[in-house]
PDB file with one MODEL, atoms N, CA, C and O in Angstrom:
MODEL        1
ATOM      1  N   MET A   1      40.344  33.215  10.265  1.00  0.00           N
ATOM      2  CA  MET A   1      39.080  33.381   9.593  1.00  0.00           C
ATOM      3  C   MET A   1      37.989  33.582  10.644  1.00  0.00           C
ATOM      4  O   MET A   1      37.888  32.805  11.594  1.00  0.00           O
ATOM      5  N   SER A   2      37.201  34.592  10.479  1.00  0.00           N
ATOM      6  CA  SER A   2      36.117  34.897  11.392  1.00  0.00           C
ATOM      7  C   SER A   2      34.815  34.270  10.901  1.00  0.00           C
ATOM      8  O   SER A   2      34.492  34.328   9.715  1.00  0.00           O
ATOM      9  N   LEU A   3      34.081  33.674  11.825  1.00  0.00           N
ATOM     10  CA  LEU A   3      32.812  33.048  11.477  1.00  0.00           C
ATOM     11  C   LEU A   3      31.664  34.018  11.698  1.00  0.00           C
ATOM     12  O   LEU A   3      31.689  34.808  12.642  1.00  0.00           O
ATOM     13  N   SER A   4      30.675  33.964  10.850  1.00  0.00           N
ATOM     14  CA  SER A   4      29.490  34.788  11.060  1.00  0.00           C
ATOM     15  C   SER A   4      28.741  34.226  12.273  1.00  0.00           C
ATOM     16  O   SER A   4      28.883  33.046  12.592  1.00  0.00           O
ATOM     17  N   PRO A   5      27.952  35.055  12.946  1.00  0.00           N
ATOM     18  CA  PRO A   5      27.197  34.558  14.101  1.00  0.00           C
ATOM     19  C   PRO A   5      26.293  33.367  13.764  1.00  0.00           C
ATOM     20  O   PRO A   5      26.142  32.453  14.575  1.00  0.00           O
ATOM     21  N   ARG A   6      25.699  33.377  12.581  1.00  0.00           N
ATOM     22  CA  ARG A   6      24.827  32.267  12.187  1.00  0.00           C
ATOM     23  C   ARG A   6      25.607  30.978  12.003  1.00  0.00           C
ATOM     24  O   ARG A   6      25.183  29.926  12.483  1.00  0.00           O
ATOM     25  N   VAL A   7      26.744  31.041  11.315  1.00  0.00           N
ATOM     26  CA  VAL A   7      27.574  29.851  11.094  1.00  0.00           C
ATOM     27  C   VAL A   7      28.099  29.341  12.436  1.00  0.00           C
ATOM     28  O   VAL A   7      28.115  28.136  12.685  1.00  0.00           O
ATOM     29  N   ARG A   8      28.520  30.254  13.284  1.00  0.00           N
ATOM     30  CA  ARG A   8      29.016  29.893  14.615  1.00  0.00           C
ATOM     31  C   ARG A   8      27.936  29.114  15.382  1.00  0.00           C
ATOM     32  O   ARG A   8      28.222  28.073  15.976  1.00  0.00           O
ATOM     33  N   ARG A   9      26.707  29.619  15.366  1.00  0.00           N
ATOM     34  CA  ARG A   9      25.611  28.961  16.088  1.00  0.00           C
ATOM     35  C   ARG A   9      25.311  27.580  15.504  1.00  0.00           C
ATOM     36  O   ARG A   9      25.117  26.620  16.251  1.00  0.00           O
ATOM     37  N   VAL A  10      25.273  27.476  14.188  1.00  0.00           N
ATOM     38  CA  VAL A  10      25.000  26.188  13.537  1.00  0.00           C
ATOM     39  C   VAL A  10      26.070  25.164  13.922  1.00  0.00           C
ATOM     40  O   VAL A  10      25.745  24.009  14.200  1.00  0.00           O
ATOM     41  N   LEU A  11      27.325  25.567  13.942  1.00  0.00           N
ATOM     42  CA  LEU A  11      28.400  24.647  14.308  1.00  0.00           C
ATOM     43  C   LEU A  11      28.311  24.217  15.770  1.00  0.00           C
ATOM     44  O   LEU A  11      28.542  23.050  16.088  1.00  0.00           O
ATOM     45  N   ILE A  12      27.979  25.144  16.655  1.00  0.00           N
ATOM     46  CA  ILE A  12      27.840  24.795  18.073  1.00  0.00           C
ATOM     47  C   ILE A  12      26.627  23.883  18.279  1.00  0.00           C
ATOM     48  O   ILE A  12      26.681  22.967  19.099  1.00  0.00           O
ATOM     49  N   GLU A  13      25.549  24.119  17.554  1.00  0.00           N
ATOM     50  CA  GLU A  13      24.386  23.235  17.638  1.00  0.00           C
ATOM     51  C   GLU A  13      24.748  21.826  17.176  1.00  0.00           C
ATOM     52  O   GLU A  13      24.273  20.849  17.755  1.00  0.00           O
ATOM     53  N   ALA A  14      25.570  21.708  16.153  1.00  0.00           N
ATOM     54  CA  ALA A  14      26.020  20.392  15.689  1.00  0.00           C
ATOM     55  C   ALA A  14      26.893  19.730  16.757  1.00  0.00           C
ATOM     56  O   ALA A  14      26.809  18.520  16.967  1.00  0.00           O
ATOM     57  N   LEU A  15      27.718  20.510  17.419  1.00  0.00           N
ATOM     58  CA  LEU A  15      28.568  20.002  18.494  1.00  0.00           C
ATOM     59  C   LEU A  15      27.719  19.452  19.641  1.00  0.00           C
ATOM     60  O   LEU A  15      28.082  18.448  20.255  1.00  0.00           O
ATOM     61  N   ALA A  16      26.599  20.099  19.931  1.00  0.00           N
ATOM     62  CA  ALA A  16      25.724  19.688  21.034  1.00  0.00           C
ATOM     63  C   ALA A  16      25.227  18.257  20.867  1.00  0.00           C
ATOM     64  O   ALA A  16      24.983  17.572  21.860  1.00  0.00           O
ATOM     65  N   LYS A  17      25.077  17.803  19.650  1.00  0.00           N
ATOM     66  CA  LYS A  17      24.588  16.445  19.391  1.00  0.00           C
ATOM     67  C   LYS A  17      25.570  15.387  19.865  1.00  0.00           C
ATOM     68  O   LYS A  17      25.199  14.222  20.005  1.00  0.00           O
ATOM     69  N   HIS A  18      26.813  15.771  20.112  1.00  0.00           N
ATOM     70  CA  HIS A  18      27.848  14.821  20.520  1.00  0.00           C
ATOM     71  C   HIS A  18      28.117  14.824  22.018  1.00  0.00           C
ATOM     72  O   HIS A  18      28.969  14.077  22.498  1.00  0.00           O
ATOM     73  N   LEU A  19      27.397  15.660  22.758  1.00  0.00           N
ATOM     74  CA  LEU A  19      27.548  15.661  24.210  1.00  0.00           C
ATOM     75  C   LEU A  19      26.838  14.442  24.789  1.00  0.00           C
ATOM     76  O   LEU A  19      25.793  14.031  24.283  1.00  0.00           O
ATOM     77  N   PRO A  20      27.397  13.869  25.838  1.00  0.00           N
ATOM     78  CA  PRO A  20      26.748  12.695  26.423  1.00  0.00           C
ATOM     79  C   PRO A  20      25.444  13.065  27.123  1.00  0.00           C
ATOM     80  O   PRO A  20      25.268  14.206  27.549  1.00  0.00           O
ATOM     81  N   PRO A  21      24.532  12.102  27.242  1.00  0.00           N
ATOM     82  CA  PRO A  21      23.303  12.364  27.996  1.00  0.00           C
ATOM     83  C   PRO A  21      23.630  12.458  29.484  1.00  0.00           C
ATOM     84  O   PRO A  21      24.681  11.994  29.927  1.00  0.00           O
ATOM     85  N   SER A  22      22.729  13.057  30.245  1.00  0.00           N
ATOM     86  CA  SER A  22      22.946  13.131  31.689  1.00  0.00           C
ATOM     87  C   SER A  22      21.661  12.801  32.418  1.00  0.00           C
ATOM     88  O   SER A  22      20.565  13.047  31.915  1.00  0.00           O
ATOM     89  N   ALA A  23      21.804  12.242  33.604  1.00  0.00           N
ATOM     90  CA  ALA A  23      20.636  11.901  34.414  1.00  0.00           C
ATOM     91  C   ALA A  23      20.091  13.138  35.124  1.00  0.00           C
ATOM     92  O   ALA A  23      18.877  13.296  35.256  1.00  0.00           O
ATOM     93  N   ALA A  24      20.982  14.008  35.578  1.00  0.00           N
ATOM     94  CA  ALA A  24      20.549  15.201  36.307  1.00  0.00           C
ATOM     95  C   ALA A  24      21.205  16.453  35.756  1.00  0.00           C
ATOM     96  O   ALA A  24      20.525  17.369  35.292  1.00  0.00           O
ATOM     97  N   ALA A  25      22.530  16.491  35.808  1.00  0.00           N
ATOM     98  CA  ALA A  25      23.265  17.666  35.309  1.00  0.00           C
ATOM     99  C   ALA A  25      24.571  17.213  34.671  1.00  0.00           C
ATOM    100  O   ALA A  25      25.269  16.344  35.194  1.00  0.00           O
ATOM    101  N   LEU A  26      24.880  17.809  33.550  1.00  0.00           N
ATOM    102  CA  LEU A  26      26.129  17.532  32.857  1.00  0.00           C
ATOM    103  C   LEU A  26      27.051  18.721  33.095  1.00  0.00           C
ATOM    104  O   LEU A  26      26.751  19.838  32.673  1.00  0.00           O
ATOM    105  N   HIS A  27      28.159  18.486  33.763  1.00  0.00           N
ATOM    106  CA  HIS A  27      29.134  19.542  34.055  1.00  0.00           C
ATOM    107  C   HIS A  27      30.081  19.662  32.867  1.00  0.00           C
ATOM    108  O   HIS A  27      30.842  18.745  32.557  1.00  0.00           O
ATOM    109  N   LEU A  28      30.014  20.804  32.220  1.00  0.00           N
ATOM    110  CA  LEU A  28      30.718  21.028  30.959  1.00  0.00           C
ATOM    111  C   LEU A  28      31.782  22.111  31.126  1.00  0.00           C
ATOM    112  O   LEU A  28      31.477  23.222  31.560  1.00  0.00           O
ATOM    113  N   LEU A  29      33.006  21.793  30.790  1.00  0.00           N
ATOM    114  CA  LEU A  29      34.091  22.760  30.803  1.00  0.00           C
ATOM    115  C   LEU A  29      34.149  23.404  29.420  1.00  0.00           C
ATOM    116  O   LEU A  29      34.366  22.717  28.422  1.00  0.00           O
ATOM    117  N   ASP A  30      33.958  24.700  29.362  1.00  0.00           N
ATOM    118  CA  ASP A  30      33.911  25.443  28.100  1.00  0.00           C
ATOM    119  C   ASP A  30      35.188  26.277  27.977  1.00  0.00           C
ATOM    120  O   ASP A  30      35.304  27.341  28.585  1.00  0.00           O
ATOM    121  N   VAL A  31      36.141  25.786  27.188  1.00  0.00           N
ATOM    122  CA  VAL A  31      37.421  26.466  27.010  1.00  0.00           C
ATOM    123  C   VAL A  31      37.205  27.769  26.253  1.00  0.00           C
ATOM    124  O   VAL A  31      36.656  27.764  25.152  1.00  0.00           O
ATOM    125  N   ASN A  32      37.621  28.852  26.820  1.00  0.00           N
ATOM    126  CA  ASN A  32      37.456  30.214  26.293  1.00  0.00           C
ATOM    127  C   ASN A  32      36.013  30.708  26.316  1.00  0.00           C
ATOM    128  O   ASN A  32      35.742  31.807  25.833  1.00  0.00           O
ATOM    129  N   GLY A  33      35.093  29.943  26.854  1.00  0.00           N
ATOM    130  CA  GLY A  33      33.710  30.387  26.990  1.00  0.00           C
ATOM    131  C   GLY A  33      33.006  30.673  25.685  1.00  0.00           C
ATOM    132  O   GLY A  33      32.086  31.491  25.650  1.00  0.00           O
ATOM    133  N   ALA A  34      33.415  30.020  24.610  1.00  0.00           N
ATOM    134  CA  ALA A  34      32.869  30.333  23.285  1.00  0.00           C
ATOM    135  C   ALA A  34      31.555  29.644  22.966  1.00  0.00           C
ATOM    136  O   ALA A  34      30.819  30.114  22.098  1.00  0.00           O
ATOM    137  N   ALA A  35      31.234  28.543  23.642  1.00  0.00           N
ATOM    138  CA  ALA A  35      30.059  27.762  23.250  1.00  0.00           C
ATOM    139  C   ALA A  35      28.992  27.658  24.330  1.00  0.00           C
ATOM    140  O   ALA A  35      27.879  27.214  24.046  1.00  0.00           O
ATOM    141  N   GLY A  36      29.293  28.043  25.523  1.00  0.00           N
ATOM    142  CA  GLY A  36      28.400  27.830  26.659  1.00  0.00           C
ATOM    143  C   GLY A  36      27.022  28.431  26.528  1.00  0.00           C
ATOM    144  O   GLY A  36      26.041  27.786  26.899  1.00  0.00           O
ATOM    145  N   ASP A  37      26.909  29.646  26.013  1.00  0.00           N
ATOM    146  CA  ASP A  37      25.595  30.294  25.892  1.00  0.00           C
ATOM    147  C   ASP A  37      24.671  29.517  24.963  1.00  0.00           C
ATOM    148  O   ASP A  37      23.511  29.273  25.293  1.00  0.00           O
ATOM    149  N   VAL A  38      25.183  29.134  23.816  1.00  0.00           N
ATOM    150  CA  VAL A  38      24.357  28.403  22.846  1.00  0.00           C
ATOM    151  C   VAL A  38      24.006  27.020  23.397  1.00  0.00           C
ATOM    152  O   VAL A  38      22.859  26.587  23.298  1.00  0.00           O
ATOM    153  N   LEU A  39      24.985  26.330  23.973  1.00  0.00           N
ATOM    154  CA  LEU A  39      24.733  24.993  24.502  1.00  0.00           C
ATOM    155  C   LEU A  39      23.731  25.022  25.652  1.00  0.00           C
ATOM    156  O   LEU A  39      22.873  24.144  25.747  1.00  0.00           O
ATOM    157  N   SER A  40      23.829  26.013  26.516  1.00  0.00           N
ATOM    158  CA  SER A  40      22.884  26.133  27.637  1.00  0.00           C
ATOM    159  C   SER A  40      21.462  26.377  27.147  1.00  0.00           C
ATOM    160  O   SER A  40      20.502  25.909  27.761  1.00  0.00           O
ATOM    161  N   ALA A  41      21.326  27.103  26.052  1.00  0.00           N
ATOM    162  CA  ALA A  41      20.002  27.349  25.483  1.00  0.00           C
ATOM    163  C   ALA A  41      19.411  26.068  24.891  1.00  0.00           C
ATOM    164  O   ALA A  41      18.191  25.915  24.833  1.00  0.00           O
ATOM    165  N   LEU A  42      20.269  25.156  24.457  1.00  0.00           N
ATOM    166  CA  LEU A  42      19.807  23.908  23.848  1.00  0.00           C
ATOM    167  C   LEU A  42      19.521  22.817  24.876  1.00  0.00           C
ATOM    168  O   LEU A  42      18.654  21.966  24.676  1.00  0.00           O
ATOM    169  N   ARG A  43      20.270  22.859  25.985  1.00  0.00           N
ATOM    170  CA  ARG A  43      20.148  21.799  26.995  1.00  0.00           C
ATOM    171  C   ARG A  43      20.080  22.401  28.390  1.00  0.00           C
ATOM    172  O   ARG A  43      21.040  23.006  28.868  1.00  0.00           O
ATOM    173  N   ALA A  44      18.948  22.229  29.028  1.00  0.00           N
ATOM    174  CA  ALA A  44      18.741  22.790  30.372  1.00  0.00           C
ATOM    175  C   ALA A  44      19.535  22.048  31.437  1.00  0.00           C
ATOM    176  O   ALA A  44      19.692  22.557  32.547  1.00  0.00           O
ATOM    177  N   ASP A  45      20.037  20.859  31.127  1.00  0.00           N
ATOM    178  CA  ASP A  45      20.764  20.062  32.115  1.00  0.00           C
ATOM    179  C   ASP A  45      22.242  20.424  32.229  1.00  0.00           C
ATOM    180  O   ASP A  45      22.962  19.810  33.016  1.00  0.00           O
ATOM    181  N   LEU A  46      22.707  21.408  31.462  1.00  0.00           N
ATOM    182  CA  LEU A  46      24.127  21.754  31.474  1.00  0.00           C
ATOM    183  C   LEU A  46      24.490  22.701  32.609  1.00  0.00           C
ATOM    184  O   LEU A  46      23.772  23.657  32.904  1.00  0.00           O
ATOM    185  N   VAL A  47      25.615  22.412  33.230  1.00  0.00           N
ATOM    186  CA  VAL A  47      26.257  23.330  34.170  1.00  0.00           C
ATOM    187  C   VAL A  47      27.558  23.718  33.481  1.00  0.00           C
ATOM    188  O   VAL A  47      28.514  22.943  33.472  1.00  0.00           O
ATOM    189  N   VAL A  48      27.595  24.909  32.909  1.00  0.00           N
ATOM    190  CA  VAL A  48      28.736  25.339  32.099  1.00  0.00           C
ATOM    191  C   VAL A  48      29.737  26.090  32.977  1.00  0.00           C
ATOM    192  O   VAL A  48      29.380  27.011  33.711  1.00  0.00           O
ATOM    193  N   ILE A  49      30.997  25.669  32.879  1.00  0.00           N
ATOM    194  CA  ILE A  49      32.087  26.317  33.592  1.00  0.00           C
ATOM    195  C   ILE A  49      33.061  26.828  32.530  1.00  0.00           C
ATOM    196  O   ILE A  49      33.766  26.043  31.896  1.00  0.00           O
ATOM    197  N   ALA A  50      33.093  28.133  32.342  1.00  0.00           N
ATOM    198  CA  ALA A  50      33.993  28.730  31.345  1.00  0.00           C
ATOM    199  C   ALA A  50      35.380  28.889  31.955  1.00  0.00           C
ATOM    200  O   ALA A  50      35.528  29.345  33.089  1.00  0.00           O
ATOM    201  N   VAL A  51      36.387  28.506  31.188  1.00  0.00           N
ATOM    202  CA  VAL A  51      37.777  28.617  31.631  1.00  0.00           C
ATOM    203  C   VAL A  51      38.620  29.225  30.513  1.00  0.00           C
ATOM    204  O   VAL A  51      38.242  29.150  29.344  1.00  0.00           O
ATOM    205  N   PRO A  52      39.755  29.825  30.859  1.00  0.00           N
ATOM    206  CA  PRO A  52      40.643  30.354  29.820  1.00  0.00           C
ATOM    207  C   PRO A  52      41.332  29.217  29.067  1.00  0.00           C
ATOM    208  O   PRO A  52      41.267  28.060  29.480  1.00  0.00           O
ATOM    209  N   ALA A  53      41.983  29.554  27.974  1.00  0.00           N
ATOM    210  CA  ALA A  53      42.643  28.551  27.140  1.00  0.00           C
ATOM    211  C   ALA A  53      43.812  27.865  27.852  1.00  0.00           C
ATOM    212  O   ALA A  53      44.109  26.705  27.566  1.00  0.00           O
ATOM    213  N   ASP A  54      44.468  28.557  28.761  1.00  0.00           N
ATOM    214  CA  ASP A  54      45.637  28.015  29.464  1.00  0.00           C
ATOM    215  C   ASP A  54      45.196  27.064  30.581  1.00  0.00           C
ATOM    216  O   ASP A  54      44.625  27.515  31.574  1.00  0.00           O
ATOM    217  N   PRO A  55      45.449  25.765  30.438  1.00  0.00           N
ATOM    218  CA  PRO A  55      45.007  24.796  31.448  1.00  0.00           C
ATOM    219  C   PRO A  55      45.593  25.041  32.843  1.00  0.00           C
ATOM    220  O   PRO A  55      44.997  24.631  33.839  1.00  0.00           O
ATOM    221  N   SER A  56      46.723  25.688  32.923  1.00  0.00           N
ATOM    222  CA  SER A  56      47.306  25.939  34.241  1.00  0.00           C
ATOM    223  C   SER A  56      46.465  26.941  35.039  1.00  0.00           C
ATOM    224  O   SER A  56      46.636  27.062  36.252  1.00  0.00           O
ATOM    225  N   ALA A  57      45.566  27.654  34.373  1.00  0.00           N
ATOM    226  CA  ALA A  57      44.703  28.626  35.046  1.00  0.00           C
ATOM    227  C   ALA A  57      43.345  28.035  35.434  1.00  0.00           C
ATOM    228  O   ALA A  57      42.511  28.733  36.011  1.00  0.00           O
ATOM    229  N   TRP A  58      43.122  26.779  35.128  1.00  0.00           N
ATOM    230  CA  TRP A  58      41.848  26.155  35.447  1.00  0.00           C
ATOM    231  C   TRP A  58      41.801  25.792  36.927  1.00  0.00           C
ATOM    232  O   TRP A  58      42.697  25.113  37.428  1.00  0.00           O
ATOM    233  N   ALA A  59      40.790  26.230  37.609  1.00  0.00           N
ATOM    234  CA  ALA A  59      40.584  25.887  39.019  1.00  0.00           C
ATOM    235  C   ALA A  59      39.394  24.936  39.102  1.00  0.00           C
ATOM    236  O   ALA A  59      38.303  25.313  39.530  1.00  0.00           O
ATOM    237  N   VAL A  60      39.630  23.701  38.684  1.00  0.00           N
ATOM    238  CA  VAL A  60      38.556  22.710  38.599  1.00  0.00           C
ATOM    239  C   VAL A  60      38.963  21.488  39.420  1.00  0.00           C
ATOM    240  O   VAL A  60      40.063  20.959  39.262  1.00  0.00           O
ATOM    241  N   ALA A  61      38.073  21.053  40.285  1.00  0.00           N
ATOM    242  CA  ALA A  61      38.355  19.879  41.108  1.00  0.00           C
ATOM    243  C   ALA A  61      38.410  18.616  40.246  1.00  0.00           C
ATOM    244  O   ALA A  61      37.700  18.498  39.247  1.00  0.00           O
ATOM    245  N   ALA A  62      39.250  17.694  40.646  1.00  0.00           N
ATOM    246  CA  ALA A  62      39.361  16.418  39.943  1.00  0.00           C
ATOM    247  C   ALA A  62      38.016  15.702  39.956  1.00  0.00           C
ATOM    248  O   ALA A  62      37.281  15.770  40.941  1.00  0.00           O
ATOM    249  N   ASP A  63      37.701  15.027  38.878  1.00  0.00           N
ATOM    250  CA  ASP A  63      36.459  14.254  38.724  1.00  0.00           C
ATOM    251  C   ASP A  63      35.192  15.090  38.863  1.00  0.00           C
ATOM    252  O   ASP A  63      34.149  14.567  39.255  1.00  0.00           O
ATOM    253  N   SER A  64      35.268  16.386  38.546  1.00  0.00           N
ATOM    254  CA  SER A  64      34.075  17.229  38.658  1.00  0.00           C
ATOM    255  C   SER A  64      33.496  17.632  37.302  1.00  0.00           C
ATOM    256  O   SER A  64      32.473  18.315  37.247  1.00  0.00           O
ATOM    257  N   ILE A  65      34.136  17.217  36.213  1.00  0.00           N
ATOM    258  CA  ILE A  65      33.727  17.592  34.862  1.00  0.00           C
ATOM    259  C   ILE A  65      33.331  16.344  34.080  1.00  0.00           C
ATOM    260  O   ILE A  65      34.011  15.320  34.138  1.00  0.00           O
ATOM    261  N   ASP A  66      32.214  16.444  33.345  1.00  0.00           N
ATOM    262  CA  ASP A  66      31.748  15.321  32.542  1.00  0.00           C
ATOM    263  C   ASP A  66      32.168  15.424  31.075  1.00  0.00           C
ATOM    264  O   ASP A  66      32.335  14.411  30.397  1.00  0.00           O
ATOM    265  N   ALA A  67      32.336  16.653  30.596  1.00  0.00           N
ATOM    266  CA  ALA A  67      32.685  16.860  29.186  1.00  0.00           C
ATOM    267  C   ALA A  67      33.428  18.181  29.036  1.00  0.00           C
ATOM    268  O   ALA A  67      33.309  19.077  29.872  1.00  0.00           O
ATOM    269  N   VAL A  68      34.198  18.284  27.954  1.00  0.00           N
ATOM    270  CA  VAL A  68      34.964  19.497  27.651  1.00  0.00           C
ATOM    271  C   VAL A  68      34.685  19.886  26.204  1.00  0.00           C
ATOM    272  O   VAL A  68      34.693  19.039  25.311  1.00  0.00           O
ATOM    273  N   VAL A  69      34.436  21.188  25.979  1.00  0.00           N
ATOM    274  CA  VAL A  69      34.333  21.700  24.618  1.00  0.00           C
ATOM    275  C   VAL A  69      35.350  22.828  24.451  1.00  0.00           C
ATOM    276  O   VAL A  69      35.578  23.624  25.363  1.00  0.00           O
ATOM    277  N   ALA A  70      35.940  22.874  23.288  1.00  0.00           N
ATOM    278  CA  ALA A  70      36.893  23.936  22.947  1.00  0.00           C
ATOM    279  C   ALA A  70      36.548  24.397  21.534  1.00  0.00           C
ATOM    280  O   ALA A  70      37.206  24.012  20.567  1.00  0.00           O
ATOM    281  N   PHE A  71      35.524  25.212  21.426  1.00  0.00           N
ATOM    282  CA  PHE A  71      35.059  25.687  20.128  1.00  0.00           C
ATOM    283  C   PHE A  71      35.855  26.896  19.699  1.00  0.00           C
ATOM    284  O   PHE A  71      36.023  27.839  20.472  1.00  0.00           O
ATOM    285  N   ASP A  72      36.350  26.878  18.467  1.00  0.00           N
ATOM    286  CA  ASP A  72      37.066  28.019  17.887  1.00  0.00           C
ATOM    287  C   ASP A  72      38.245  28.425  18.747  1.00  0.00           C
ATOM    288  O   ASP A  72      38.507  29.613  18.936  1.00  0.00           O
ATOM    289  N   SER A  73      38.949  27.443  19.263  1.00  0.00           N
ATOM    290  CA  SER A  73      40.094  27.686  20.143  1.00  0.00           C
ATOM    291  C   SER A  73      41.373  27.338  19.398  1.00  0.00           C
ATOM    292  O   SER A  73      41.459  26.309  18.727  1.00  0.00           O
ATOM    293  N   VAL A  74      42.351  28.201  19.527  1.00  0.00           N
ATOM    294  CA  VAL A  74      43.622  27.957  18.836  1.00  0.00           C
ATOM    295  C   VAL A  74      44.694  27.633  19.830  1.00  0.00           C
ATOM    296  O   VAL A  74      45.840  27.394  19.448  1.00  0.00           O
TER     297      VAL A  74
ENDMDL
END
């Protein structure tokens, strides 16, 4: 099922309410890069790192990520 751009944005905005607060910058891993643009527009403290769905392809240092989002990911 495909989501309309408006519904997609509303759902990502709702997701943003569940991200933890940050003192300086929140490092966010965005699986498939589906939510990063909307989340960055809502929160200036985000450092978004988009990665593919396959975790074996993630080049992320240990203890460098504060939160993970996987919006519309199968």
